[in-house]
C-alpha positions as CSV (number, residue, x, y, z in Angstrom):
1,M,-0.2,0.2,0.0
2,S,1.5,3.7,-0.8
3,M,1.5,6.2,1.5
4,S,-1.0,8.2,-1.2
5,D,-3.7,5.2,-1.1
6,M,-6.9,6.1,1.4
7,Q,-5.8,4.9,5.1
8,T,-8.7,4.2,7.8
9,H,-8.1,4.6,11.0
10,P,-6.9,1.7,12.9
11,F,-8.1,1.8,16.4
12,K,-11.7,2.4,18.1
13,P,-12.3,4.8,20.4
14,I,-11.3,4.4,24.0
15,V,-14.5,5.8,25.9
16,F,-16.4,4.7,29.3
17,N,-20.1,5.1,30.4
18,D,-18.4,7.9,32.9
19,T,-15.8,9.4,30.6
20,H,-16.3,13.1,30.8
21,T,-14.2,14.5,28.2
22,L,-13.2,13.4,25.1
23,I,-9.5,14.1,23.9
24,L,-9.5,14.3,19.9
25,G,-6.2,14.1,17.9
26,S,-6.3,14.4,13.8
27,F,-5.1,10.9,12.9
28,P,-2.6,8.4,14.3
29,S,1.1,8.9,13.6
30,L,2.8,6.1,11.3
31,K,4.2,5.1,14.8
32,S,1.1,4.8,16.4
33,F,0.0,2.8,13.1
34,E,2.9,0.7,13.9
35,N,2.5,0.0,17.5
36,N,-1.0,-0.2,17.2
37,F,-1.7,2.4,19.8
38,Y,-2.5,6.2,20.6
39,Y,0.4,8.5,20.7
40,A,2.7,6.2,20.2
41,H,5.7,7.6,18.8
42,P,8.2,7.4,21.6
43,R,8.9,11.5,21.6
44,N,5.4,12.1,21.7
45,Q,4.6,13.6,25.0
46,F,1.4,12.8,25.7
47,W,1.3,10.0,28.0
48,K,4.5,11.6,29.9
49,I,2.2,14.7,30.5
50,L,-0.8,12.8,31.7
51,E,1.2,10.7,33.8
52,A,2.7,13.9,35.5
53,I,-0.8,15.5,35.8
54,S,-2.4,12.0,37.3
55,G,0.3,10.5,39.1
56,Y,-0.9,7.1,37.1
57,P,1.9,5.1,35.7
58,V,1.9,4.6,31.5
59,N,4.5,2.0,31.2
60,N,2.2,-0.2,28.7
61,R,-1.6,-0.1,26.8
62,D,-3.2,-1.1,30.0
63,Q,-2.0,1.2,32.3
64,K,-2.9,4.1,29.6
65,I,-6.1,2.6,29.5
66,W,-6.3,2.4,33.4
67,L,-5.4,6.4,33.3
68,L,-8.1,7.5,30.8
69,K,-10.8,5.4,32.7
70,E,-9.7,6.9,36.6
71,T,-9.6,10.4,35.2
72,G,-12.8,10.4,33.1
73,L,-10.7,10.8,29.8
74,G,-11.7,9.6,26.5
75,L,-9.4,9.1,23.2
76,W,-10.1,9.5,19.4
77,D,-9.4,11.1,16.4
78,V,-11.3,13.6,14.3
79,V,-10.0,11.9,11.0
80,G,-11.3,8.2,10.3
81,R,-10.0,7.8,6.6
82,C,-7.3,10.2,4.6
83,R,-4.3,10.2,2.5
84,R,-1.3,11.1,3.6
85,E,2.5,11.5,2.8
86,N,4.2,11.3,6.1
87,S,2.9,11.7,10.0
88,A,2.8,15.2,9.7
89,D,-0.6,17.0,10.4
90,S,0.2,19.2,7.1
91,S,0.1,15.7,5.3
92,L,-3.0,15.1,5.5
93,S,-5.5,15.0,2.7
94,D,-9.0,14.1,1.3
95,T,-9.8,13.8,5.1
96,E,-13.5,11.8,5.9
97,P,-14.4,12.5,9.8
98,N,-15.4,9.7,12.2
99,D,-18.6,9.4,13.6
100,I,-18.1,12.1,16.5
101,E,-21.5,13.1,16.7
102,G,-22.5,9.5,16.8
103,L,-20.0,8.6,19.5
104,L,-21.5,11.6,21.8
105,A,-25.0,10.7,21.4
106,R,-23.9,7.1,22.9
107,Y,-22.1,8.8,25.8
108,P,-24.2,11.6,27.1
109,A,-21.5,12.2,30.0
110,I,-18.9,13.5,27.8
111,R,-19.4,17.0,28.2
112,R,-16.4,18.8,26.4
113,V,-14.1,17.8,24.1
114,A,-10.3,18.7,24.0
115,F,-7.8,19.1,21.0
116,T,-4.5,18.1,20.8
117,G,-3.5,20.3,18.0
118,K,-4.9,22.9,15.6
119,K,-5.7,20.5,12.6
120,A,-8.0,18.4,14.9
121,Q,-9.3,21.6,15.8
122,S,-10.1,23.0,12.6
123,L,-11.4,19.5,10.8
124,F,-13.7,19.2,14.1
125,E,-15.1,22.7,13.6
126,K,-16.0,22.1,9.8
127,H,-17.5,19.0,10.2
128,F,-19.0,19.2,14.0
129,G,-19.4,23.3,14.3
130,F,-22.7,23.0,15.0
131,L,-22.4,20.5,18.0
132,E,-23.1,22.5,21.1
133,I,-20.3,21.1,23.4
134,E,-17.7,22.6,25.6
135,R,-14.5,22.9,23.3
136,I,-10.8,22.7,25.1
137,Y,-7.7,23.5,23.4
138,L,-4.3,21.9,24.6
139,P,-1.0,22.5,23.3
140,S,0.6,19.8,21.0
141,P,1.9,17.0,22.6
142,S,3.9,16.3,19.4
143,P,8.3,16.5,19.2
144,A,7.5,19.0,16.4
145,Y,5.9,21.3,18.6
146,A,8.9,22.5,20.9
147,A,8.0,26.4,21.3
148,M,6.8,25.3,24.6
149,K,8.5,23.5,27.4
150,M,7.2,20.5,28.5
151,D,6.3,21.6,32.1
152,E,4.6,24.5,30.7
153,K,2.5,21.6,28.9
154,I,1.8,19.8,31.7
155,R,0.3,23.0,33.8
156,I,-1.8,23.6,30.9
157,Y,-2.8,20.2,30.4
158,G,-3.8,19.9,34.4
159,E,-5.2,23.3,34.2
160,K,-7.7,22.7,31.5
161,L,-8.7,19.1,31.8
162,G,-8.9,19.8,35.8
163,I,-6.6,17.1,36.9
164,R,-4.0,17.2,39.6
165,N,-1.7,14.8,40.7
């Protein structure tokens, strides 16, 4: 399969009946495809940030899912299918959204969505701007976003998600 073929999102959303905040990225990185889990690039700071604000360890997939369950967070991506040349959000094209509206209808405890990047935010607004739900904008945990220091990202995530270790 060449990179310019349509790619389909490989994971189900991680949500629970008491999930109150759905964190949305754009589309899994190539490393995430390889490792078959969200935010799997070794330099991506996502799990390290959540570990820092929650105090829960993130050494394996089960611990990561437990952290999400315990903190009321859910995970998914805005894009369900797309073409792309690499892992950069800027390379995503022909994007088709996941059924976020349907997911929110099935999980009524979710009262806000949080975005881990500008691309996720803009695609959500394009496809689901009509949804009456609180939106939170988080700094990108990607290693490509080096403009902000890790401890600043930790502070902002903790504040905006309302999670304190």
